[in-house]
MIDOSE-1310 file (N, C-alpha, C; in nm, 2 decimals, decimal comma, always signed):
residues 288
xxxx	+22,12/+5,57/+0,33/+22,19/+5,43/+0,40/+22,19/+5,48/+0,52; +22,31/+5,60/+0,55/+22,38/+5,61/+0,68/+22,24/+5,69/+0,75; +22,15/+5,80/+0,69/+22,03/+5,80/+0,75/+21,94/+5,70/+0,79; +21,95/+5,58/+0,75/+21,82/+5,51/+0,80/+21,89/+5,46/+0,88
xxxx	+22,03/+5,42/+0,89/+22,08/+5,33/+1,02/+22,06/+5,42/+1,15; +22,11/+5,55/+1,14/+22,09/+5,63/+1,26/+21,97/+5,65/+1,26; +21,85/+5,66/+1,19/+21,73/+5,67/+1,26/+21,69/+5,53/+1,36; +21,70/+5,42/+1,27/+21,72/+5,31/+1,36/+21,73/+5,27/+1,51
xxxx	+21,88/+5,36/+1,48/+21,94/+5,33/+1,68/+21,86/+5,41/+1,73; +21,80/+5,51/+1,68/+21,73/+5,58/+1,77/+21,60/+5,54/+1,82; +21,52/+5,44/+1,71/+21,42/+5,34/+1,75/+21,48/+5,32/+1,88; +21,56/+5,23/+1,80/+21,61/+5,11/+1,95/+21,67/+5,20/+2,08
xxxx	+21,67/+5,29/+2,06/+21,74/+5,33/+2,22/+21,59/+5,40/+2,28; +21,49/+5,45/+2,19/+21,37/+5,48/+2,27/+21,27/+5,34/+2,29; +21,31/+5,28/+2,26/+21,23/+5,14/+2,28/+21,23/+5,07/+2,39; +21,41/+5,10/+2,38/+21,49/+5,03/+2,53/+21,45/+5,11/+2,66
xxxx	+21,42/+5,26/+2,61/+21,37/+5,34/+2,75/+21,25/+5,34/+2,80; +21,14/+5,26/+2,72/+21,03/+5,28/+2,69/+20,98/+5,21/+2,86; +21,02/+5,09/+2,89/+20,98/+5,00/+3,00/+21,05/+5,07/+3,14; +21,14/+5,19/+3,12/+21,16/+5,26/+3,24/+21,03/+5,35/+3,26
xxxx	+21,00/+5,41/+3,15/+20,92/+5,54/+3,14/+20,81/+5,47/+3,20; +20,72/+5,39/+3,15/+20,63/+5,29/+3,21/+20,65/+5,28/+3,35; +20,76/+5,25/+3,39/+20,76/+5,21/+3,56/+20,75/+5,37/+3,64; +20,78/+5,46/+3,55/+20,79/+5,61/+3,63/+20,67/+5,64/+3,60
xxxx	+20,59/+5,61/+3,54/+20,46/+5,67/+3,49/+20,36/+5,61/+3,60; +20,39/+5,48/+3,60/+20,30/+5,39/+3,72/+20,30/+5,45/+3,88; +20,46/+5,51/+3,87/+20,49/+5,55/+4,02/+20,42/+5,65/+4,04; +20,44/+5,77/+3,95/+20,37/+5,91/+3,96/+20,21/+5,91/+3,91
xxxx	+20,18/+5,79/+3,86/+20,05/+5,83/+3,80/+19,95/+5,68/+3,84; +19,93/+5,69/+3,96/+19,92/+5,49/+3,99/+19,79/+5,46/+3,95; +19,72/+5,59/+3,92/+19,55/+5,54/+3,81/+19,56/+5,62/+3,68; +19,67/+5,62/+3,62/+19,70/+5,68/+3,49/+19,66/+5,85/+3,48
xxxx	+19,68/+5,86/+3,33/+19,62/+6,00/+3,34/+19,46/+6,05/+3,38; +19,41/+5,95/+3,30/+19,26/+5,97/+3,34/+19,23/+5,99/+3,50; +19,31/+5,91/+3,55/+19,28/+5,92/+3,69/+19,31/+6,04/+3,78; +19,43/+6,11/+3,71/+19,49/+6,27/+3,77/+19,36/+6,35/+3,70
xxxx	+19,30/+6,36/+3,60/+19,21/+6,42/+3,58/+19,11/+6,40/+3,65; +19,07/+6,27/+3,69/+18,93/+6,26/+3,80/+18,97/+6,30/+3,93; +19,08/+6,30/+3,97/+19,12/+6,36/+4,11/+19,10/+6,52/+4,13; +19,17/+6,58/+4,01/+19,15/+6,73/+4,01/+19,01/+6,74/+3,93
xxxx	+18,95/+6,73/+3,86/+18,82/+6,78/+3,85/+18,70/+6,72/+3,92; +18,67/+6,79/+4,04/+18,59/+6,75/+4,12/+18,45/+6,78/+4,05; +18,32/+6,73/+4,12/+18,18/+6,76/+4,07/+18,15/+6,91/+4,12; +18,20/+6,96/+4,19/+18,22/+7,11/+4,19/+18,33/+7,23/+4,18
xxxx	+18,37/+7,18/+4,06/+18,52/+7,23/+4,05/+18,49/+7,35/+3,96; +18,53/+7,47/+4,03/+18,52/+7,62/+4,01/+18,39/+7,68/+4,07; +18,33/+7,62/+4,18/+18,23/+7,64/+4,23/+18,24/+7,71/+4,38; +18,14/+7,80/+4,40/+18,19/+7,86/+4,56/+18,06/+7,80/+4,66
xxxx	+18,10/+7,82/+4,77/+18,00/+7,78/+4,88/+18,02/+7,85/+5,02; +17,95/+7,91/+5,10/+17,93/+7,95/+5,22/+17,87/+7,83/+5,29; +17,93/+7,78/+5,42/+17,88/+7,69/+5,50/+17,85/+7,78/+5,65; +17,73/+7,77/+5,72/+17,73/+7,85/+5,82/+17,76/+7,71/+5,95
xxxx	+17,84/+7,77/+6,06/+17,87/+7,68/+6,12/+17,97/+7,55/+6,13; +18,05/+7,62/+5,99/+18,12/+7,53/+5,91/+18,28/+7,47/+5,98; +18,23/+7,53/+6,12/+18,43/+7,52/+6,17/+18,42/+7,41/+6,23; +18,32/+7,33/+6,27/+18,32/+7,18/+6,30/+18,20/+7,11/+6,29
xxxx	+18,24/+6,96/+6,35/+18,10/+6,87/+6,37/+18,07/+6,87/+6,24; +17,94/+6,89/+6,22/+17,88/+6,83/+6,07/+17,89/+6,95/+5,94; +17,89/+7,08/+6,01/+17,94/+7,18/+5,92/+18,07/+7,13/+5,86; +18,19/+7,12/+5,97/+18,29/+7,09/+5,91/+18,33/+6,99/+5,80
xxxx	+18,26/+6,87/+5,82/+18,21/+6,75/+5,76/+18,16/+6,80/+5,60; +18,07/+6,91/+5,61/+18,04/+6,96/+5,45/+18,12/+7,05/+5,41; +18,21/+7,13/+5,48/+18,29/+7,22/+5,41/+18,39/+7,14/+5,35; +18,47/+7,03/+5,40/+18,61/+6,94/+5,38/+18,51/+6,87/+5,24
xxxx	+18,38/+6,80/+5,25/+18,38/+6,74/+5,11/+18,36/+6,84/+4,96; +18,32/+6,93/+5,03/+18,26/+7,03/+4,87/+18,44/+7,05/+4,89; +18,51/+7,13/+4,95/+18,65/+7,15/+4,91/+18,69/+7,02/+4,81; +18,70/+6,91/+4,87/+18,75/+6,79/+4,83/+18,68/+6,77/+4,67
xxxx	+18,57/+6,83/+4,66/+18,51/+6,82/+4,50/+18,56/+6,92/+4,40; +18,63/+7,01/+4,45/+18,67/+7,15/+4,42/+18,62/+7,30/+4,47; +18,55/+7,30/+4,53/+18,47/+7,42/+4,57/+18,55/+7,51/+4,68; +18,55/+7,63/+4,64/+18,62/+7,72/+4,74/+18,50/+7,76/+4,85
xxxx	+18,55/+7,79/+4,99/+18,43/+7,79/+5,08/+18,46/+7,89/+5,19; +18,36/+7,98/+5,22/+18,37/+8,06/+5,33/+18,28/+8,01/+5,41; +18,36/+8,00/+5,53/+18,31/+7,91/+5,68/+18,28/+8,02/+5,75; +18,13/+7,99/+5,82/+18,09/+8,09/+5,90/+18,15/+8,01/+6,06
xxxx	+18,14/+8,10/+6,16/+18,15/+8,02/+6,27/+18,10/+8,17/+6,38; +18,09/+8,13/+6,52/+18,01/+8,22/+6,61/+18,11/+8,23/+6,73; +18,17/+8,16/+6,77/+18,27/+8,17/+6,90/+18,37/+8,10/+6,86; +18,40/+7,96/+6,80/+18,53/+7,87/+6,78/+18,58/+7,92/+6,66
xxxx	+18,68/+8,05/+6,66/+18,76/+8,06/+6,58/+18,86/+7,98/+6,56; +18,96/+7,93/+6,66/+19,06/+7,84/+6,66/+19,00/+7,68/+6,54; +18,90/+7,66/+6,53/+18,83/+7,52/+6,51/+18,82/+7,60/+6,39; +18,76/+7,71/+6,33/+18,73/+7,73/+6,20/+18,87/+7,76/+6,13
xxxx	+18,98/+7,83/+6,18/+19,10/+7,81/+6,09/+19,14/+7,69/+6,09; +19,11/+7,58/+6,14/+19,17/+7,48/+6,14/+19,13/+7,37/+6,03; +18,96/+7,43/+6,01/+18,91/+7,40/+5,90/+18,97/+7,48/+5,78; +18,98/+7,59/+5,75/+19,03/+7,68/+5,66/+19,15/+7,61/+5,65
xxxx	+19,21/+7,56/+5,69/+19,38/+7,51/+5,70/+19,35/+7,36/+5,60; +19,23/+7,31/+5,62/+19,20/+7,15/+5,60/+19,20/+7,21/+5,44; +19,07/+7,31/+5,42/+19,03/+7,33/+5,27/+19,15/+7,38/+5,16; +19,22/+7,47/+5,25/+19,37/+7,49/+5,15/+19,48/+7,40/+5,14
xxxx	+19,49/+7,27/+5,22/+19,53/+7,16/+5,18/+19,49/+7,09/+5,09; +19,37/+7,11/+5,04/+19,32/+7,07/+4,93/+19,34/+7,10/+4,83; +19,40/+7,28/+4,81/+19,42/+7,35/+4,71/+19,31/+7,41/+4,69; +19,24/+7,42/+4,72/+19,08/+7,54/+4,74/+19,15/+7,64/+4,86
xxxx	+19,05/+7,74/+4,79/+19,06/+7,85/+4,86/+18,95/+7,86/+4,96; +18,97/+7,94/+5,10/+18,89/+7,93/+5,21/+18,88/+8,05/+5,31; +18,80/+8,11/+5,36/+18,80/+8,19/+5,49/+18,73/+8,16/+5,55; +18,74/+8,23/+5,69/+18,66/+8,22/+5,82/+18,58/+8,35/+5,83
xxxx	+18,46/+8,36/+5,89/+18,39/+8,49/+5,86/+18,31/+8,45/+6,02; +18,32/+8,52/+6,12/+18,23/+8,53/+6,24/+18,07/+8,59/+6,19; +18,01/+8,55/+6,26/+17,88/+8,60/+6,27/+17,77/+8,48/+6,34; +17,68/+8,56/+6,46/+17,58/+8,50/+6,53/+17,48/+8,48/+6,39
xxxx	+17,44/+8,40/+6,37/+17,32/+8,40/+6,26/+17,20/+8,40/+6,30; +17,20/+8,38/+6,38/+17,05/+8,49/+6,47/+17,02/+8,62/+6,45; +17,14/+8,70/+6,44/+17,12/+8,83/+6,40/+17,13/+8,87/+6,26; +17,02/+8,95/+6,23/+16,95/+8,95/+6,05/+17,09/+9,04/+6,03
xxxx	+17,14/+9,17/+6,10/+17,25/+9,26/+6,05/+17,35/+9,20/+6,03; +17,43/+9,09/+6,13/+17,53/+9,04/+6,15/+17,54/+8,94/+6,00; +17,42/+8,85/+5,96/+17,42/+8,78/+5,85/+17,44/+8,85/+5,74; +17,37/+8,91/+5,71/+17,36/+9,03/+5,62/+17,52/+9,06/+5,56
xxxx	+17,59/+9,12/+5,70/+17,76/+9,19/+5,64/+17,80/+9,05/+5,63; +17,80/+8,93/+5,71/+17,92/+8,77/+5,68/+17,86/+8,75/+5,55; +17,73/+8,75/+5,50/+17,71/+8,71/+5,35/+17,79/+8,80/+5,27; +17,76/+8,93/+5,26/+17,85/+9,01/+5,19/+18,01/+9,03/+5,18
xxxx	+18,08/+8,96/+5,29/+18,18/+8,92/+5,30/+18,22/+8,79/+5,24; +18,15/+8,72/+5,23/+18,21/+8,57/+5,13/+18,16/+8,59/+5,01; +18,08/+8,67/+4,98/+18,05/+8,69/+4,81/+18,20/+8,76/+4,77; +18,22/+8,86/+4,85/+18,34/+8,96/+4,83/+18,47/+8,85/+4,81
xxxx	+18,51/+8,77/+4,92/+18,60/+8,68/+4,91/+18,59/+8,60/+4,79; +18,48/+8,54/+4,79/+18,48/+8,42/+4,67/+18,45/+8,49/+4,55; +18,38/+8,57/+4,50/+18,39/+8,66/+4,39/+18,23/+8,60/+4,33; +18,15/+8,52/+4,42/+18,01/+8,53/+4,36/+17,97/+8,39/+4,48
xxxx	+17,86/+8,33/+4,46/+17,77/+8,23/+4,55/+17,71/+8,09/+4,47; +17,75/+8,00/+4,48/+17,68/+7,88/+4,37/+17,60/+7,83/+4,48; +17,70/+7,79/+4,60/+17,61/+7,68/+4,71/+17,59/+7,79/+4,86; +17,46/+7,80/+4,89/+17,47/+7,85/+5,04/+17,42/+7,73/+5,14
xxxx	+17,46/+7,69/+5,21/+17,46/+7,59/+5,30/+17,43/+7,64/+5,48; +17,30/+7,62/+5,50/+17,23/+7,69/+5,64/+17,24/+7,57/+5,72; +17,35/+7,58/+5,83/+17,36/+7,42/+5,91/+17,36/+7,47/+6,03; +17,38/+7,58/+6,08/+17,40/+7,61/+6,22/+17,30/+7,55/+6,30
xxxx	+17,33/+7,52/+6,40/+17,23/+7,47/+6,51/+17,31/+7,42/+6,68; +17,22/+7,42/+6,72/+17,21/+7,44/+6,86/+17,11/+7,33/+6,92; +17,14/+7,26/+7,05/+17,05/+7,16/+7,11/+17,00/+7,23/+7,20; +16,85/+7,19/+7,19/+16,76/+7,22/+7,39/+16,80/+7,15/+7,46
xxxx	+16,80/+7,23/+7,56/+16,77/+7,15/+7,73/+16,65/+7,11/+7,75; +16,69/+6,97/+7,80/+16,57/+6,87/+7,82/+16,47/+6,92/+7,88; +16,35/+6,98/+7,86/+16,23/+7,02/+7,93/+16,10/+7,00/+7,89; +15,99/+6,95/+7,92/+15,85/+6,96/+7,89/+15,81/+7,12/+7,84
xxxx	+15,70/+7,10/+7,75/+15,65/+7,23/+7,72/+15,63/+7,35/+7,83; +15,58/+7,25/+7,94/+15,53/+7,32/+8,04/+15,61/+7,42/+8,11; +15,75/+7,33/+8,11/+15,86/+7,36/+8,19/+15,98/+7,45/+8,09; +15,97/+7,43/+7,96/+16,06/+7,51/+7,89/+16,05/+7,67/+7,90
xxxx	+16,17/+7,71/+7,94/+16,22/+7,86/+7,98/+16,20/+7,94/+7,82; +16,13/+8,04/+7,88/+16,09/+8,16/+7,73/+16,23/+8,15/+7,70; +16,32/+8,20/+7,76/+16,44/+8,24/+7,70/+16,53/+8,09/+7,65; +16,50/+7,97/+7,68/+16,54/+7,88/+7,61/+16,46/+7,87/+7,47
xxxx	+16,37/+7,84/+7,46/+16,28/+7,87/+7,37/+16,36/+7,97/+7,27; +16,37/+8,07/+7,25/+16,43/+8,19/+7,16/+16,55/+8,15/+7,13; +16,64/+8,11/+7,24/+16,78/+8,05/+7,22/+16,77/+7,96/+7,08; +16,73/+7,87/+7,07/+16,73/+7,75/+7,01/+16,69/+7,81/+6,87
xxxx	+16,52/+7,89/+6,89/+16,49/+7,91/+6,73/+16,56/+8,01/+6,69; +16,61/+8,11/+6,75/+16,70/+8,20/+6,71/+16,81/+8,20/+6,59; +16,89/+8,05/+6,66/+16,96/+7,98/+6,57/+16,96/+7,88/+6,46; +16,86/+7,79/+6,50/+16,81/+7,69/+6,44/+16,71/+7,71/+6,33
xxxx	+16,62/+7,79/+6,36/+16,58/+7,84/+6,26/+16,56/+7,98/+6,21; +16,58/+8,12/+6,29/+16,61/+8,21/+6,24/+16,74/+8,26/+6,17; +16,83/+8,18/+6,22/+16,92/+8,17/+6,12/+16,93/+8,12/+5,98; +16,88/+7,98/+6,00/+16,86/+7,92/+5,81/+16,77/+8,09/+5,75
xxxx	+16,67/+8,13/+5,82/+16,59/+8,21/+5,73/+16,67/+8,32/+5,66; +16,77/+8,41/+5,80/+16,81/+8,50/+5,75/+16,95/+8,48/+5,67; +16,97/+8,37/+5,65/+17,13/+8,34/+5,58/+17,08/+8,32/+5,45; +16,96/+8,24/+5,43/+16,86/+8,25/+5,32/+16,82/+8,33/+5,22
xxxx	+16,80/+8,42/+5,31/+16,76/+8,57/+5,27/+16,83/+8,65/+5,22; +16,94/+8,67/+5,32/+17,05/+8,75/+5,25/+17,16/+8,68/+5,13; +17,13/+8,54/+5,11/+17,23/+8,45/+5,01/+17,12/+8,43/+4,89; +16,98/+8,48/+4,86/+16,90/+8,50/+4,77/+16,95/+8,54/+4,65
xxxx	+16,97/+8,67/+4,62/+17,05/+8,73/+4,54/+17,18/+8,70/+4,48; +17,25/+8,67/+4,54/+17,39/+8,58/+4,49/+17,35/+8,45/+4,43; +17,28/+8,37/+4,47/+17,25/+8,21/+4,47/+17,18/+8,23/+4,33; +17,10/+8,31/+4,33/+17,00/+8,34/+4,20/+17,09/+8,38/+4,09
xxxx	+17,16/+8,47/+4,09/+17,27/+8,49/+4,00/+17,33/+8,43/+3,93; +17,37/+8,31/+3,98/+17,46/+8,22/+4,00/+17,37/+8,07/+3,95; +17,23/+8,11/+3,96/+17,14/+7,95/+3,92/+17,19/+7,84/+4,02; +17,25/+7,89/+4,12/+17,30/+7,78/+4,25/+17,20/+7,68/+4,30
xxxx	+17,25/+7,67/+4,47/+17,18/+7,58/+4,50/+17,17/+7,63/+4,62; +17,06/+7,59/+4,72/+17,08/+7,64/+4,86/+17,03/+7,46/+4,94; +17,12/+7,45/+5,03/+17,11/+7,32/+5,13/+17,06/+7,37/+5,26; +17,00/+7,29/+5,32/+16,95/+7,36/+5,48/+16,97/+7,21/+5,53
xxxx	+17,06/+7,20/+5,70/+17,08/+7,12/+5,75/+16,96/+7,12/+5,86; +16,89/+6,98/+5,88/+16,75/+6,98/+5,96/+16,77/+6,89/+6,04; +16,73/+6,77/+6,04/+16,73/+6,65/+6,16/+16,65/+6,56/+6,13; +16,61/+6,48/+6,18/+16,49/+6,36/+6,17/+16,44/+6,36/+6,27
xxxx	+16,47/+6,43/+6,37/+16,38/+6,51/+6,46/+16,29/+6,61/+6,42; +16,31/+6,67/+6,30/+16,19/+6,74/+6,23/+16,06/+6,66/+6,23; +16,05/+6,53/+6,23/+15,91/+6,44/+6,22/+15,96/+6,35/+6,35; +16,02/+6,30/+6,36/+16,04/+6,19/+6,52/+16,07/+6,27/+6,61
xxxx	+15,96/+6,34/+6,67/+15,96/+6,42/+6,78/+15,97/+6,31/+6,91; +16,04/+6,39/+6,99/+16,08/+6,32/+7,15/+16,01/+6,42/+7,23; +15,98/+6,35/+7,33/+15,93/+6,48/+7,45/+16,03/+6,49/+7,54; +16,02/+6,67/+7,57/+16,11/+6,69/+7,64/+16,18/+6,80/+7,53
xxxx	+16,17/+6,82/+7,40/+16,28/+6,91/+7,30/+16,19/+6,97/+7,21; +16,07/+7,06/+7,27/+16,00/+7,10/+7,17/+16,09/+7,21/+7,09; +16,16/+7,33/+7,15/+16,22/+7,40/+7,09/+16,31/+7,32/+6,97; +16,38/+7,25/+6,97/+16,45/+7,17/+6,87/+16,39/+7,14/+6,77
xxxx	+16,29/+7,03/+6,79/+16,21/+6,98/+6,72/+16,10/+7,08/+6,61; +16,07/+7,15/+6,71/+15,99/+7,27/+6,60/+16,09/+7,34/+6,51; +16,20/+7,35/+6,57/+16,28/+7,47/+6,49/+16,34/+7,38/+6,36; +16,34/+7,27/+6,38/+16,37/+7,14/+6,29/+16,28/+7,13/+6,17
xxxx	+16,12/+7,10/+6,21/+16,02/+7,12/+6,14/+16,02/+7,26/+6,07; +16,06/+7,37/+6,12/+16,04/+7,51/+6,11/+16,12/+7,49/+5,90; +16,24/+7,47/+5,95/+16,35/+7,45/+5,86/+16,33/+7,36/+5,73; +16,23/+7,26/+5,76/+16,20/+7,19/+5,64/+16,12/+7,27/+5,58
xxxx	+16,00/+7,35/+5,63/+15,90/+7,41/+5,57/+15,96/+7,53/+5,50; +16,09/+7,60/+5,57/+16,11/+7,70/+5,47/+16,18/+7,69/+5,35; +16,24/+7,55/+5,35/+16,35/+7,52/+5,24/+16,18/+7,45/+5,12; +16,11/+7,42/+5,17/+16,00/+7,38/+5,05/+15,95/+7,54/+5,01
xxxx	+15,93/+7,62/+5,11/+15,87/+7,72/+5,03/+15,98/+7,81/+4,94; +16,09/+7,82/+5,01/+16,19/+7,85/+4,89/+16,21/+7,83/+4,77; +16,18/+7,66/+4,77/+16,22/+7,57/+4,66/+16,13/+7,59/+4,56; +16,00/+7,67/+4,59/+15,87/+7,71/+4,51/+15,91/+7,84/+4,45
xxxx	+15,97/+7,92/+4,55/+15,96/+8,06/+4,51/+16,11/+8,07/+4,42; +16,16/+7,99/+4,39/+16,30/+8,03/+4,34/+16,35/+7,93/+4,20; +16,24/+7,83/+4,22/+16,27/+7,77/+4,10/+16,25/+7,81/+3,94; +16,21/+7,90/+3,95/+16,17/+7,93/+3,78/+16,32/+8,06/+3,79
xxxx	+16,38/+8,05/+3,88/+16,48/+8,09/+3,85/+16,65/+8,00/+3,83; +16,58/+7,91/+3,82/+16,69/+7,79/+3,79/+16,77/+7,71/+3,94; +16,69/+7,79/+4,03/+16,79/+7,74/+4,16/+16,66/+7,64/+4,24; +16,78/+7,55/+4,28/+16,74/+7,42/+4,36/+16,75/+7,45/+4,54
xxxx	+16,63/+7,39/+4,61/+16,65/+7,38/+4,74/+16,63/+7,24/+4,79; +16,73/+7,18/+4,90/+16,70/+7,10/+4,93/+16,74/+7,06/+5,08; +16,71/+6,99/+5,12/+16,69/+6,99/+5,31/+16,83/+6,85/+5,31; +16,85/+6,83/+5,41/+16,93/+6,71/+5,45/+16,91/+6,66/+5,59
xxxx	+16,83/+6,58/+5,63/+16,82/+6,56/+5,75/+16,85/+6,46/+5,84; +17,01/+6,46/+5,89/+17,10/+6,38/+5,96/+17,01/+6,30/+6,07; +17,07/+6,18/+6,07/+17,02/+6,15/+6,22/+17,12/+6,15/+6,34; +17,16/+6,02/+6,40/+17,26/+6,05/+6,49/+17,41/+6,07/+6,42
xxxx	+17,46/+6,17/+6,45/+17,60/+6,18/+6,41/+17,70/+6,20/+6,46; +17,83/+6,17/+6,46/+17,94/+6,21/+6,58/+18,00/+6,31/+6,56; +17,90/+6,38/+6,57/+17,93/+6,57/+6,62/+17,98/+6,57/+6,79; +17,93/+6,69/+6,81/+17,96/+6,74/+6,97/+17,83/+6,68/+7,00
xxxx	+17,73/+6,72/+6,96/+17,58/+6,72/+6,98/+17,59/+6,58/+6,99; +17,59/+6,48/+6,87/+17,53/+6,33/+6,87/+17,68/+6,26/+6,99; +17,75/+6,30/+7,00/+17,85/+6,22/+7,12/+17,81/+6,23/+7,23; +17,74/+6,36/+7,30/+17,68/+6,40/+7,43/+17,56/+6,28/+7,42
xxxx	+17,48/+6,24/+7,33/+17,38/+6,19/+7,30/+17,40/+6,04/+7,32; +17,50/+6,01/+7,29/+17,55/+5,85/+7,26/+17,66/+5,80/+7,44; +17,68/+5,93/+7,49/+17,74/+5,90/+7,66/+17,63/+5,89/+7,71; +17,49/+5,98/+7,72/+17,38/+5,98/+7,78/+17,29/+5,83/+7,80
xxxx	+17,28/+5,79/+7,66/+17,20/+5,66/+7,64/+17,29/+5,56/+7,63; +17,45/+5,60/+7,61/+17,49/+5,45/+7,56/+17,47/+5,39/+7,46; +17,51/+5,27/+7,45/+17,50/+5,18/+7,33/+17,35/+5,15/+7,29; +17,26/+5,17/+7,34/+17,14/+5,16/+7,31/+17,10/+5,22/+7,21
xxxx	+17,15/+5,38/+7,21/+17,09/+5,43/+7,13/+17,16/+5,40/+6,98; +17,28/+5,34/+6,95/+17,31/+5,26/+6,85/+17,24/+5,17/+6,77; +17,22/+5,10/+6,86/+17,10/+4,98/+6,86/+16,98/+5,00/+6,75; +16,94/+5,13/+6,77/+16,83/+5,21/+6,70/+16,87/+5,19/+6,54
xxxx	+16,95/+5,20/+6,51/+17,00/+5,20/+6,36/+17,04/+5,10/+6,30; +16,93/+5,10/+6,19/+16,96/+4,95/+6,12/+17,10/+4,92/+6,08; +17,19/+5,04/+6,02/+17,28/+5,00/+5,93/+17,39/+5,00/+6,07; +17,36/+5,01/+6,21/+17,46/+4,93/+6,32/+17,58/+5,05/+6,40
xxxx	+17,57/+5,18/+6,34/+17,67/+5,28/+6,36/+17,63/+5,41/+6,35; +17,66/+5,50/+6,41/+17,63/+5,68/+6,40/+17,70/+5,71/+6,30; +17,67/+5,78/+6,25/+17,72/+5,88/+6,12/+17,81/+5,93/+6,14; +17,88/+5,97/+6,03/+18,03/+6,07/+6,06/+18,01/+6,16/+5,97
xxxx	+18,05/+6,32/+6,01/+18,05/+6,42/+5,96/+18,04/+6,43/+5,80; +18,16/+6,35/+5,74/+18,20/+6,31/+5,60/+18,07/+6,24/+5,51; +17,98/+6,17/+5,60/+17,85/+6,11/+5,56/+17,75/+6,20/+5,51; +17,75/+6,33/+5,60/+17,69/+6,43/+5,56/+17,74/+6,47/+5,46
xxxx	+17,85/+6,52/+5,45/+17,88/+6,65/+5,36/+17,92/+6,57/+5,24; +17,92/+6,42/+5,22/+17,91/+6,38/+5,09/+17,77/+6,36/+5,02; +17,66/+6,39/+5,10/+17,49/+6,42/+5,07/+17,51/+6,53/+5,02; +17,56/+6,63/+5,07/+17,57/+6,78/+5,04/+17,64/+6,77/+4,92
xxxx	+17,74/+6,70/+4,90/+17,82/+6,73/+4,76/+17,68/+6,68/+4,63; +17,65/+6,56/+4,65/+17,55/+6,54/+4,57/+17,43/+6,65/+4,54; +17,37/+6,67/+4,64/+17,26/+6,74/+4,63/+17,31/+6,92/+4,60; +17,47/+6,93/+4,59/+17,52/+7,06/+4,57/+17,55/+7,05/+4,37
xxxx	+17,56/+6,91/+4,34/+17,61/+6,91/+4,20/+17,52/+6,87/+4,09; +17,52/+6,86/+4,00/+17,48/+6,87/+3,88/+17,41/+6,68/+3,87; +17,46/+6,62/+3,97/+17,40/+6,47/+3,98/+17,24/+6,48/+4,00; +17,21/+6,57/+4,08/+17,10/+6,65/+4,14/+16,99/+6,73/+4,10
xxxx	+17,06/+6,73/+3,93/+16,99/+6,85/+3,89/+16,85/+6,88/+3,87; +16,77/+6,76/+3,93/+16,59/+6,76/+3,89/+16,54/+6,70/+4,00; +16,67/+6,74/+4,15/+16,57/+6,76/+4,24/+16,56/+6,88/+4,32; +16,45/+6,91/+4,34/+16,44/+7,06/+4,42/+16,30/+6,99/+4,54
xxxx	+16,33/+7,08/+4,65/+16,20/+7,08/+4,75/+16,20/+6,98/+4,82; +16,33/+6,87/+4,84/+16,32/+6,79/+4,94/+16,38/+6,77/+5,05; +16,37/+6,65/+5,11/+16,43/+6,61/+5,26/+16,50/+6,47/+5,22; +16,62/+6,52/+5,25/+16,70/+6,36/+5,23/+16,78/+6,32/+5,37
xxxx	+16,69/+6,18/+5,41/+16,72/+6,21/+5,53/+16,86/+6,10/+5,55; +16,94/+6,11/+5,62/+17,09/+6,06/+5,65/+17,09/+6,03/+5,76; +17,05/+5,86/+5,79/+17,03/+5,84/+5,92/+17,04/+5,69/+5,94; +17,13/+5,62/+5,83/+17,16/+5,46/+5,88/+17,05/+5,39/+5,84
xxxx	+16,92/+5,46/+5,84/+16,84/+5,35/+5,81/+16,71/+5,40/+5,96; +16,74/+5,52/+6,04/+16,70/+5,53/+6,19/+16,51/+5,53/+6,18; +16,49/+5,61/+6,05/+16,32/+5,67/+6,04/+16,31/+5,60/+5,90; +16,25/+5,53/+5,90/+16,19/+5,41/+5,79/+16,03/+5,47/+5,80
């Protein structure tokens, strides 16, 4: 009888504590325990990625969104080490590992060394993102300087080729994913920008060829073709053309780097497991 009374008192004490425990749990975990799991187990949990030109602009947007979904990331940069290190810090603040690796993607040997460093740091490579790109100076074909032609293609097309070539054995080993960042300019050509438009069209073709070559190994290859995005390049266009350029976008605004980053997460994740060899235009409806 005494034991029963003691048990009842303990039950009553626990019942009195229950509302307080519920309030504490709601304060610390407003989405509930399942919400905690959703936040910590992203779509790319345990995956590794290399993003060329990942220190700023669209590349940074891709890096941050990949990390937000659980990926560790190697961030390539050419000149702006400060921006790359700032992006590394942002990734680490999300609880993921990151490093900054310098290389000019237009140089084969530099790319091969950079990819090797990325694989060593990450322990393997699941996702390779060829993002590096530069704009062309405005000139007609007849007046395009040969050095300008070579400069743009070296980064925008050669860089994508050397990056993919060096990463193939590592991505194949993980049955991973290649992503190429192109542009709607690959199809919507404008007079005065031959090097850029040709390079981006070449990136689309390169991705489709690679998709056929590695599909049997379980590797997927896709392209993201952004429209006008508020990167350094995009902001220059907006300043040059004014608000008129925004009026050509049905959704009424320029894209943000994070918009491209979220598209990259989708294509890199199992949500896109049956998608390969495709060009995904992320442009607010500008090219229909």
